[in-house]
TINU-469611 format. One record per atom (N, C-alpha, C): residue in three letters; x, z, y. Coordinates in pm, whole numbers, padded with zeros to 5 digits, always signed. Atoms other than C-alpha are relative to their C-alpha. Last residue first. Layout:
REM residues N
ALAXZY/...
***
This chain:
REM residues 210
UNK-00072-00025+00125/UNK+01562-02588-02112/UNK+00111-00103-00019/UNK+00031+00092+00109/UNK+01468-02624-01747/UNK+00083+00035-00123/UNK-00122+00060+00050/UNK+01494-02318-01522/UNK-00033-00087-00119/UNK-00028-00014+00142/UNK+01183-02232-01327/UNK+00129-00070-00038/UNK+00021+00127+00070/UNK+01196-02194-00947/UNK+00026+00022-00149/UNK-00053+00009+00137/UNK+01160-01883-00732/UNK-00032-00137-00058/UNK+00089+00064+00096/UNK+01119-01848-00358/UNK+00068-00009-00135/UNK-00061+00011+00133/UNK+01259-01636-00075/UNK-00099-00065-00094/UNK+00098+00005+00110/UNK+01136-01701+00279/UNK+00080-00017-00130/UNK-00032+00072+00123/UNK+01354-01598+00573/UNK-00122-00002-00093/UNK-00101+00104-00024/UNK+01329-01492+00937/UNK+00026-00086-00123/UNK+00061+00130-00020/UNK+01001-01298+00917/UNK+00098-00114+00021/UNK-00018+00039-00140/UNK+01175-00962+00968/UNK-00057-00138+00029/UNK+00068-00091-00094/UNK+01034-00817+00645/UNK+00014-00038+00147/UNK-00085-00117-00024/UNK+01142-01127+00445/UNK-00069+00089+00104/UNK-00064-00013-00130/UNK+00853-01353+00346/UNK+00097+00119-00002/UNK+00028-00121-00077/UNK+00781-01410-00022/UNK+00076-00005+00131/UNK-00082-00015-00119/UNK+00763-01704-00265/UNK-00039+00128+00073/UNK+00050-00106-00087/UNK+00635-01800-00607/UNK+00092+00010+00120/UNK+00095-00087+00069/UNK+00670-02067-00875/UNK-00066+00100+00095/UNK+00013-00125-00073/UNK+00835-02348-00676/UNK-00108+00084-00068/UNK-00130-00035-00056/UNK+00961-02632-00893/UNK-00006+00134+00071/UNK-00019+00045-00137/UNK+00642-02634-01091/UNK+00138+00042+00049/UNK-00144-00020-00021/UNK+00660-02588-01467/UNK+00035-00051+00140/UNK-00038-00128+00059/UNK+00291-02541-01551/UNK+00148+00030+00015/UNK+00099-00106-00024/UNK+00226-02909-01485/UNK+00037+00128-00074/UNK+00116+00011+00087/UNK+00556-03100-01519/UNK-00101+00110+00035/UNK-00020-00044+00138/UNK+00801-03120-01232/UNK-00127-00022-00080/UNK+00094+00058+00094/UNK+00846-03202-00864/UNK+00033+00047-00141/UNK-00051+00018+00135/UNK+01005-03047-00561/UNK-00105-00058-00090/UNK+00082+00092+00078/UNK+00978-03011-00186/UNK+00062-00016-00139/UNK-00063+00027+00131/UNK+01100-02731+00035/UNK-00095-00085-00082/UNK-00126-00072+00019/UNK+01042-02645+00402/UNK+00072-00041-00128/UNK-00038-00002+00141/UNK+00774-02894+00514/UNK+00137+00068-00013/UNK-00135+00048+00033/UNK+00660-02805+00866/UNK+00025+00014-00149/UNK-00016-00009+00144/UNK+00311-02762+01015/UNK+00130-00067-00042/UNK-00142+00009+00038/UNK+00358-02725+01391/UNK+00020+00020-00150/UNK-00085+00100-00064/UNK-00001-02615+01459/UNK+00142+00005-00057/UNK-00003+00125+00075/UNK-00234-02432+01220/UNK+00089-00107+00060/UNK+00117+00080-00039/UNK-00325-02147+01459/UNK-00004-00135-00070/UNK+00124-00065+00048/UNK-00092-01904+01281/UNK-00125-00077+00038/UNK+00045-00107-00088/UNK+00201-02141+01332/UNK-00134+00054-00049/UNK+00061+00048-00124/UNK+00314-02341+01032/UNK-00031+00120+00088/UNK+00020-00109-00095/UNK+00518-02310+00711/UNK-00060-00060+00127/UNK+00018+00030-00141/UNK+00516-02535+00406/UNK-00006+00128+00081/UNK+00014-00121-00080/UNK+00646-02507+00050/UNK-00004-00039+00147/UNK-00082-00013-00119/UNK+00594-02806-00178/UNK-00032+00129+00074/UNK+00040-00125-00064/UNK+00471-02862-00530/UNK+00096+00028+00114/UNK-00092-00034-00107/UNK+00483-03217-00661/UNK-00052+00124+00069/UNK+00060-00060-00119/UNK+00322-03285-00993/UNK+00110+00027+00101/UNK-00091-00074-00085/UNK+00407-03511-01281/UNK-00075+00056+00119/UNK+00047-00008-00138/UNK+00175-03618-01557/UNK+00099+00085+00079/UNK-00027-00121-00075/UNK+00306-03731-01893/UNK-00056-00011+00142/UNK+00028-00120+00079/UNK+00214-03972-02167/UNK+00028+00129+00075/UNK+00145-00020+00008/UNK+00182-04292-01960/UNK-00038+00130-00071/UNK+00048-00011+00137/UNK+00550-04257-01864/UNK-00151+00020-00001/UNK-00039+00122+00071/UNK+00692-04383-01534/UNK-00049+00000-00144/UNK-00099-00022+00104/UNK+00500-04113-01347/UNK+00031-00132-00068/UNK-00010+00098+00109/UNK+00313-04135-01019/UNK+00112+00033-00098/UNK-00084+00113-00041/UNK+00265-03812-00820/UNK+00012-00096-00118/UNK-00048+00083+00110/UNK+00000-03541-00837/UNK+00082-00116+00054/UNK+00059+00132+00011/UNK-00026-03295-00549/UNK+00055-00071-00122/UNK-00020+00065+00129/UNK+00034-02923-00505/UNK-00072-00133+00000/UNK+00085+00117+00015/UNK+00082-02752-00168/UNK+00035-00068-00132/UNK-00045+00100+00095/UNK+00217-02402-00122/UNK-00100-00114-00004/UNK+00089+00033+00111/UNK+00158-02187+00185/UNK+00068-00101-00091/UNK-00062+00086+00100/UNK+00334-02014+00474/UNK-00101-00027-00110/UNK+00061+00001+00134/UNK+00159-01880+00781/UNK+00081-00093-00088/UNK-00014+00121+00081/UNK+00309-01787+01117/UNK-00067+00019-00135/UNK-00007+00111-00094/UNK+00248-01538+01400/UNK+00018-00133-00071/UNK+00125+00078+00000/UNK+00121-01271+01159/UNK+00001-00112+00104/UNK+00056-00015-00135/UNK+00418-01045+01249/UNK-00129-00078+00016/UNK+00015-00143-00033/UNK+00506-00999+00879/UNK-00060+00025+00138/UNK-00132-00058-00024/UNK+00435-01370+00810/UNK-00019+00147+00040/UNK-00042-00026-00137/UNK+00088-01435+00675/UNK+00148+00040+00002/UNK-00043-00136-00033/UNK+00055-01575+00326/UNK+00040+00008+00146/UNK-00043-00022-00139/UNK-00123-01879+00182/UNK+00037+00146+00024/UNK-00091-00114-00016/UNK-00119-01924-00199/UNK+00046+00020+00145/UNK+00027-00117+00082/UNK-00285-02267-00201/UNK+00104+00107+00031/UNK-00072-00123-00034/UNK-00317-02580+00013/UNK-00039+00114-00094/UNK+00073-00108+00068/UNK-00403-02939-00071/UNK+00081+00127+00013/UNK-00075-00102+00072/UNK-00243-03167+00189/UNK-00094+00103-00060/UNK-00106+00053+00086/UNK-00378-03500+00313/UNK+00061+00105-00092/UNK+00060+00041+00127/UNK-00716-03426+00475/UNK+00104-00052-00098/UNK-00049+00128+00052/UNK-00593-03231+00778/UNK-00062-00028-00137/UNK+00104+00102+00001/UNK-00816-02959+00925/UNK+00045-00131-00063/UNK-00050+00136+00025/UNK-00624-02632+00904/UNK-00117-00097-00010/UNK-00136+00013-00051/UNK-00704-02294+01062/UNK+00054-00141-00017/UNK-00066+00094+00090/UNK-01081-02269+01031/UNK+00136-00032+00059/UNK-00071+00114-00058/UNK-01196-01955+01211/UNK+00051-00089-00112/UNK-00025-00026-00141/UNK-01418-01651+01160/UNK+00070-00117+00068/UNK-00109+00081-00049/UNK-01576-01740+00825/UNK+00014+00020+00150/UNK+00034+00097-00104/UNK-01798-01449+00720/UNK+00125-00077+00042/UNK+00014+00133+00055/UNK-01724-01278+00386/UNK-00037-00107+00101/UNK+00138+00018+00045/UNK-01787-00915+00487/UNK-00025-00140-00056/UNK+00018-00071+00127/UNK-01411-00846+00503/UNK-00142-00012-00055/UNK+00021-00143-00020/UNK-01401-01118+00774/UNK-00011+00068-00136/UNK+00128-00053+00045/UNK-01254-01457+00689/UNK-00008+00148+00031/UNK+00002-00144-00020/UNK-00976-01664+00847/UNK-00141+00049-00032/UNK+00098-00061-00089/UNK-00957-02009+00695/UNK+00033+00146+00021/UNK-00025-00142-00024/UNK-00712-02243+00522/UNK-00096+00051+00108/UNK-00039-00036-00135/UNK-00824-02579+00381/UNK+00024+00151+00009/UNK-00002-00144-00025/UNK-00845-02729+00032/UNK+00054+00029+00140/UNK-00105-00066+00076/UNK-00915-03102+00048/UNK-00007+00150+00032/UNK-00125-00032-00068/UNK-01250-03204+00185/UNK+00103+00047-00100/UNK-00064+00125-00045/UNK-01583-03356+00087/UNK+00130+00026+00077/UNK+00049+00127+00056/UNK-01758-03016+00067/UNK+00074-00120+00061/UNK+00133+00037-00048/UNK-01535-02726+00179/UNK-00046-00130-00066/UNK+00028+00143-00010/UNK-01244-02624-00044/UNK-00141-00025+00049/UNK+00124+00041+00064/UNK-01105-02275+00001/UNK-00027-00147+00027/UNK-00002+00145+00023/UNK-00777-02105+00090/UNK-00127-00035-00076/UNK+00042+00055+00129/UNK-00816-01757+00237/UNK+00023-00150-00003/UNK-00036+00141+00010/UNK-00656-01544+00509/UNK-00040-00050-00138/UNK-00057+00040+00128/UNK-00834-01213+00556/UNK+00023-00150+00001/UNK+00030+00138+00036/UNK-00909-01045+00888/UNK+00075-00035-00129/UNK+00094-00007+00113/UNK-00922-00681+00994/UNK-00050-00140-00034/UNK+00142+00015-00033/UNK-00614-00708+01213/UNK-00085+00001-00126/UNK+00044-00093-00105/UNK-00264-00573+01155/UNK-00151-00004+00019/UNK-00078-00126+00000/UNK-00098-00725+00845/UNK-00044+00101+00105/UNK-00081-00001-00122/UNK-00378-00984+00801/UNK+00074+00133+00008/UNK+00053-00077-00112/UNK-00503-00964+00442/UNK+00098-00005+00117/UNK-00108-00082-00053/UNK-00409-01246+00201/UNK-00050+00071+00125/UNK+00034-00084-00115/UNK-00648-01435-00026/UNK+00121+00083+00044/UNK-00119-00054-00065/UNK-00613-01721-00275/UNK-00038+00073+00127/UNK-00080-00084+00089/UNK-00890-01799-00527/UNK+00114+00072+00072/UNK-00086-00078-00091/UNK-01150-01932-00283/UNK+00083+00100-00081/UNK-00134-00010+00058/UNK-01284-02187-00535/UNK+00097+00076+00090/UNK+00003-00024+00144/UNK-01661-02177-00487/UNK+00139+00027-00057/UNK-00031+00121+00076/UNK-01639-02138-00111/UNK+00008+00035-00148/UNK+00060+00118-00064/UNK-01789-01889+00136/UNK+00024-00129-00075/UNK-00102+00092-00047/UNK-01721-01594-00096/UNK-00064-00125+00060/UNK+00037+00139+00027/UNK-01998-01337-00114/UNK+00106-00093+00058/UNK+00007+00083-00119/UNK-01827-00998-00113/UNK-00036-00142-00043/UNK-00029+00141+00026/UNK-01890-00741-00385/UNK-00020-00079+00128/UNK+00100+00094-00047/UNK-01873-00381-00264/UNK+00044-00142-00032/UNK-00035+00139+00030/UNK-01693-00089-00425/UNK-00114-00091+00043/UNK+00107+00091-00035/UNK-01703+00262-00280/UNK+00046-00143-00026/UNK-00041+00140+00002/UNK-01484+00526-00447/UNK-00121-00088+00029/UNK+00087+00084+00082/UNK-01590+00875-00341/UNK+00047-00145+00011/UNK+00053-00094+00099/UNK-01330+01123-00217/UNK-00094-00071-00096/UNK+00033-00128-00061/UNK-01160+00829-00052/UNK-00046+00095-00107/UNK-00050-00120+00066/UNK-01086+00465-00126/UNK-00035+00125+00080/UNK-00033-00100-00102/UNK-01293+00167-00019/UNK+00038+00130-00069/UNK+00005-00136+00054/UNK-01282-00109-00280/UNK+00048+00096+00107/UNK-00065-00092-00093/UNK-01368-00455-00148/UNK-00018+00141-00056/UNK+00053-00135-00019/UNK-01449-00695-00432/UNK+00085+00075+00102/UNK-00086-00080-00086/UNK-01408-01072-00457/UNK-00065+00135+00024/UNK+00072-00102-00075/UNK-01548-01301-00723/UNK+00101+00084+00076/UNK-00070-00124-00032/UNK-01417-01626-00869/UNK-00089+00094+00079/UNK-00052-00005-00136/UNK-01657-01883-01015/UNK+00069+00133+00027/UNK+00064-00112-00070/UNK-01694-01921-01390/UNK+00066+00015+00137/UNK+00104+00055-00086/UNK-01567-02269-01486/UNK-00076+00111+00074/UNK-00042+00003-00139/UNK-01252-02096-01610/UNK-00102-00065+00092/UNK-00070+00124-00038/UNK-01422-02014-01938/UNK+00026-00004+00150/UNK+00084+00114+00034/UNK-01518-01647-01983/UNK+00078-00125+00039/UNK-00065+00052+00119/UNK-01365-01301-01946/UNK-00087-00112-00056/UNK+00047-00053+00128/UNK-01513-01264-01599/UNK+00081-00058-00115/UNK+00062+00106+00078/UNK-01292-01359-01302/UNK-00049+00063-00129/UNK+00047-00018+00138/UNK-01207-01101-01041/UNK-00053-00130-00055/UNK+00064+00121+00049/UNK-01023-01063-00711/UNK-00038+00020-00146/UNK-00015+00038+00140/UNK-00955-00721-00567/UNK-00072-00131-00027/UNK+00064+00129+00023/UNK-00895-00621-00204/UNK+00031-00045-00143/UNK-00074+00086+00092/UNK-00814-00253-00166/UNK-00082-00126-00025/UNK+00085+00094+00074/UNK-00937-00055+00133/UNK+00088-00093-00082/UNK+00120-00067+00048/UNK-00784+00259+00286/UNK-00091-00090-00084/UNK-00021-00047+00138/UNK-00426+00138+00333/UNK-00122+00070-00060/UNK+00001-00147-00004/UNK-00481+00111+00712/UNK+00014+00063-00139/UNK-00114-00056-00076/UNK-00365-00255+00714/UNK+00003+00152+00002/UNK+00030+00002-00143/UNK-00611-00343+00434/UNK+00116+00063+00075/UNK+00049-00123-00061/UNK-00445-00391+00096/UNK-00040-00028+00145/UNK-00071-00054-00116/UNK-00398-00713-00102/UNK-00065+00130+00044/UNK-00028+00098-00105/UNK-00499-00933-00394/UNK+00083+00061+00112/UNK-00020-00072-00127/UNK-00481-00713-00704/UNK+00039-00103+00105/UNK-00132+00021-00058/UNK-00619-00921-00989/UNK+00005+00075+00133/UNK-00028-00042-00137/UNK-00905-00833-01222/UNK+00138-00047+00044/UNK-00137+00048-00021/UNK-00997-01031-01534/UNK+00037+00027+00146/UNK-00004+00139-00039/UNK-01300-00815-01585/UNK+00145-00043+00005/UNK-00117+00075+00043/UNK-01370-00481-01751/UNK-00018-00148+00034/UNK+00041+00140+00024/UNK-01623-00281-01551/UNK+00124-00083-00032/UNK+00000+00029+00143/UNK-01531+00088-01590/UNK-00039-00142-00036/UNK+00123-00050+00063/UNK-01633+00162-01234/UNK-00011-00035-00148/UNK+00089+00114+00029/UNK-01355-00057-01093/UNK-00122+00041-00081/UNK+00080+00032-00118/UNK-01148+00209-00914/UNK-00098-00115-00024/UNK+00063+00128+00032/UNK-00970+00398-01194/UNK-00102-00033+00108/UNK+00145-00007-00011/UNK-00760+00673-01040/UNK-00056-00139-00026/UNK+00074+00124-00022/UNK-00395+00724-01137/UNK-00150+00026+00010/UNK+00123+00010+00079/UNK-00213+01056-01086/UNK-00070-00133+00030/UNK-00032+00066+00125/UNK+00151+01070-00974/UNK-00120-00023-00089/UNK+00054-00073+00115/UNK+00044+01325-00715/UNK+00044-00059-00133/UNK-00026-00144-00011/UNK+00255+01215-00419/UNK-00044+00076-00124/UNK-00143-00026+00015/UNK+00268+00846-00517/UNK+00028+00151+00000/UNK-00049-00074-00116/UNK-00106+00823-00575/UNK+00146+00036-00020/UNK-00087-00114+00032/UNK-00177+00555-00836/UNK+00048+00064+00129/UNK-00083-00033-00114/UNK-00470+00319-00781/UNK+00076+00127-00034/UNK-00033-00140-00028/UNK-00622+00160-01090/UNK+00079+00009+00130/UNK-00091-00019-00113/UNK-00793-00167-01179/UNK+00017+00149+00029/UNK+00052-00086-00107/UNK-00943-00227-01524/UNK+00105+00013+00110/UNK+00121+00054-00059/UNK-00896-00503-01785/UNK-00062+00083+00110/UNK+00108+00012+00097/UNK-00649-00310-01998/UNK-00132-00041+00064/UNK-00035-00040+00137/UNK-00428-00213-01705/UNK-00124-00009-00088/UNK+00101+00035+00098/UNK-00423-00361-01355/UNK+00049+00043-00138/UNK-00044+00078+00116/UNK-00221-00210-01071/UNK-00119-00022-00094/UNK+00113+00053+00075/UNK-00253-00060-00725/UNK+00053-00084-00116/UNK-00031+00123+00071/UNK+00027+00158-00589/UNK-00123-00041-00079/UNK+00081+00037+00115/UNK-00036+00424-00324/UNK+00055-00129-00062/UNK+00050-00118+00068/UNK+00152+00620-00057/UNK-00077-00032-00128/UNK-00093-00037+00109/UNK+00375+00344+00084/UNK-00044+00124-00077/UNK-00054-00132-00035/UNK+00163+00331+00403/UNK+00094+00056-00107/UNK-00083+00003-00122/UNK+00119-00047+00362/UNK+00059+00135+00039/UNK+00084+00000-00119/UNK+00000+00000+00000/UNK+00088+00000+00125/
***
């Protein structure tokens, strides 16, 4: 958590919050076993953002839960504005959430969403780049994201993909390609990335070919 007092984790289909001072975990998903994922914390460390997919085929739409911590655990499901809003990142200071979602007749775009699920602003508008895994910089003045597109292959038996790392200003301007790579599906050049605390660097990981 931002205050360094709690750690959220998933175990056996349930979400838990571990208090650093007490060392005691608290289950926060009311015993409901889903394919939970820990998305992010609110800036005040009092609310946990959880994504969920039922144990079912991937055609089931994603769900989003806000878990308010305290003496009583309060969990509220949030209606997502898009069917495929799988990627979320909470603003480091403000009560806004960065999401990637696909509007009708569009590639995936980036939006700012309220904790109640209301779209507050559309950040990107281009129709060329599919966007996923967006993340605010530590000062929230920039946004990084990954883009995945298919590319032609010389073999009819394989499909190649190109996964690129971009950065732009928080308002969507000055979009810049930082790193570009290609590979087989499931073996993308860029697996994951993270901002440095001062916002000057981005670390990323790549798979090693056999």
